[in-house]
C-alpha positions, 0 to 999 in steps of 0.5 A: 500500500502506498502511504498518504492521506485518505481522510481527516481524523480527530484525536479522541484519546491522547497518547498512552502506552501501546500494549502490543509492545509488551506482547511476545506474540505480537508483530510489534513486540519490543523486548527493550520496552518496559511497562514502567518506561514504554517506548511506543505510544498510541492515540485513539482517533475518530474519522471526521471525513474521507478526502475527495482524492487520496494525496500520496506521501510522494506528492506531499514530499515533492510539494514540501521540497518546493515549499522549503525553498519558496516558503509555502504552506508545507515548508515546516511540516513536522512530517518532513522535519522529524523522523517516524511520525505517524500521528502529528499535529498540523498547522491550520495553514498546512491543513487547509492546503492539504484539504484544498489539494485533496479536492483538486484534480492532478 
C-alpha cells in the first residue's frame, strides 16, 4: 500500500502506552520496552471525513521540497522535519492546503 492521506481524523484519546509492545506474540513486540518506561505510544482517533482524492506521501514530499525553498504552506511540516511520525499535529495553514489539494484534480 502506498502511504498518504485518505481522510481527516480527530484525536479522541491522547497518547498512552501501546500494549502490543509488551506482547511476545505480537508483530510489534519490543523486548527493550518496559511497562514502567514504554517506548511506543498510541492515540485513539475518530474519522471526521474521507478526502475527495487520496494525496500520496510522494506528492506531499515533492510539494514540501518546493515549499522549503519558496516558503509555502508545507515548508515546516513536522512530517518532513522529524523522523517516524505517524500521528502529528498540523498547522491550520498546512491543513487547509492539504484539504484544498485533496479536492483538486492532478
